C-alpha positions in Angstrom: 22.9 -23.5 -15.3 26.4 -23.5 -16.9 27.8 -20.4 -15.4 28.6 -19.1 -11.9 29.1 -15.5 -10.7 27.6 -12.1 -10.8 26.7 -10.7 -14.2 25.7 -7.1 -14.3 25.3 -4.3 -16.7 23.6 -1.2 -15.3 20.6 -0.1 -17.4 19.6 3.4 -16.3 15.9 4.1 -16.1 14.4 7.5 -15.3 11.2 7.3 -13.3 8.5 9.8 -12.2 5.0 9.3 -10.9 1.9 11.1 -10.1 0.6 10.7 -6.5 -3.0 10.3 -7.8 -2.0 7.3 -9.8 -2.8 3.8 -8.7 0.0 1.5 -7.5 -1.0 -1.2 -10.0 -0.8 1.3 -12.8 2.6 2.5 -11.6 3.9 -1.1 -11.5 2.6 -1.7 -15.1 4.3 1.5 -16.3 7.5 0.5 -14.5 7.5 -3.0 -16.1 7.0 -1.5 -19.6 9.7 1.1 -19.0 12.1 -1.6 -17.8 11.3 -3.9 -20.7 11.9 -1.0 -23.1 15.2 -0.2 -21.4 16.3 -3.9 -21.5 16.1 -3.8 -25.3 19.2 -1.5 -25.1 20.9 -3.4 -22.3 23.6 -4.8 -24.6 25.3 -1.3 -24.5 27.9 -1.4 -21.7 27.3 1.2 -19.1 31.0 2.4 -19.1 30.7 3.0 -22.9 27.5 5.0 -22.3 29.4 7.2 -19.8 32.3 7.6 -22.3 30.1 8.5 -25.2 28.2 11.1 -23.1 31.4 12.5 -21.7 30.5 11.9 -18.1 33.2 12.1 -15.5 33.7 9.0 -13.3 34.3 9.1 -9.6 35.1 6.6 -6.8 32.9 8.6 -4.4 29.6 8.9 -6.2 27.8 7.4 -9.2 27.7 9.8 -12.2 24.1 9.2 -13.3 22.3 6.9 -11.0 21.4 7.9 -7.4 19.2 4.8 -6.6 19.9 1.2 -7.4 17.3 -1.5 -7.3 18.1 -5.2 -7.7 15.3 -7.8 -7.5 16.4 -11.3 -7.8 13.3 -13.4 -8.3 13.6 -17.1 -8.0 17.1 -17.0 -6.7 17.7 -20.2 -4.8 19.9 -20.5 -1.7 20.7 -24.0 -2.8 21.2 -25.2 -6.4 23.0 -27.9 -8.3 25.9 -27.3 -10.7 27.1 -30.4 -12.2 27.9 -32.9 -9.4 28.1 -30.2 -6.8 25.4 -28.5 -4.6 26.0 -24.8 -4.2 24.6 -23.0 -1.1 24.5 -19.3 -0.5 25.9 -18.9 3.0 26.6 -15.2 3.1 26.1 -12.2 1.0 28.3 -9.2 0.5 26.3 -6.3 -1.1 28.0 -4.0 -3.6 30.0 -1.1 -2.3 29.2 1.1 -5.3 28.4 4.5 -3.9 24.7 4.9 -4.8 22.8 7.2 -2.6 20.4 4.4 -1.8 20.4 0.7 -2.9 17.6 -1.7 -2.4 18.5 -5.4 -3.0 15.7 -8.0 -2.8 16.4 -11.7 -2.9 13.3 -13.7 -3.5 13.9 -17.4 -2.8 11.2 -19.4 -4.6 12.4 -22.7 -3.1 12.0 -21.7 0.6 9.3 -19.1 0.1 11.1 -16.3 1.9 12.3 -12.9 0.8 15.3 -10.9 2.2 15.6 -7.2 1.9 18.9 -5.4 2.0 18.8 -1.5 2.2 22.1 0.2 1.7 22.6 3.9 2.1 25.6 6.2 2.0 26.9 6.9 5.5 27.6 10.5 4.6 24.0 11.1 3.6 21.9 8.9 6.1 22.2 8.0 9.7 21.6 4.4 10.8 18.3 5.6 12.3 17.2 7.2 9.1 18.0 4.0 7.2 16.0 2.0 9.7 13.1 4.5 9.1 13.4 4.0 5.4 13.2 0.2 5.6 10.2 0.4 8.0 8.4 2.8 5.5 9.2 0.4 2.7 7.8 -2.6 4.5 4.7 -0.6 5.5 4.1 0.6 1.9 4.6 -3.0 0.7 2.0 -4.2 3.1 -0.4 -1.4 2.1 -0.1 -2.0 -1.6 -0.2 -5.8 -1.4 -3.5 -5.6 0.4 -5.0 -3.1 -2.0 -3.0 -3.0 -5.3 -5.4 -0.4 -6.8 -4.8 2.0 -4.0 -3.6 5.5 -5.0 0.0 6.4 -4.2 -1.1 9.3 -2.1 -3.4 7.3 0.2 -0.9 4.5 1.1 0.0 4.0 4.7 3.7 4.8 5.1 4.0 4.9 8.9 2.6 2.8 11.7 0.2 4.8 13.9 2.4 4.3 17.0 5.3 6.0 15.1 3.3 9.1 14.0 2.5 10.5 17.4 6.1 10.6 18.7 7.2 12.1 15.4 4.7 14.8 15.7 6.0 15.5 19.2 9.4 16.5 17.7 7.7 19.5 16.0 6.5 20.9 19.3 8.9 22.9 21.4 8.9 23.7 25.1 5.8 25.7 26.2 6.7 29.3 27.0 4.3 31.4 29.1 3.0 34.5 27.3 4.0 37.8 29.2 1.2 39.8 30.6 2.8 43.1 29.6 4.6 43.9 26.3 7.4 45.5 28.4 8.0 42.1 30.1 8.7 40.6 26.7 11.3 43.2 25.7 14.9 42.8 26.5 17.0 45.9 26.8 
């Protein structure tokens, strides 16, 4: 390693999926799509925006609503020359994506850290917590059975489903015995 710092060039990738598709197939397709996009990653993102005539803003991103950063093999401690560098804290980007998932996979210690960032004007803290719980549940589901179809993956814990269904039920109102009793005039 002869460099230090964050090096980034956004490579936009458009994704879609079919719920009857297997997760393993989706991952293979995503990897192929990402590899194909990386062949054009030498084009700076700001140049792409300029050439397409896309207006920039400080409050939203012009083309990308979701941002995903997976840092495989990132070590919390590493040597650089005669020095040992240690990651003590992490400040996630404040770029205004609708949703941002940052995964740091430390091969040295065998742990993985998830950072889910959402726009405060679009999601409440509770909604963000629900999203991360769903992500963890889906990861568990697909890691157990990689050939599972997207539509059959468990996204919620059973104990969370029953209370959620309760939100859809209102207060029980007795049915009037006569139609005249139900009319207000």
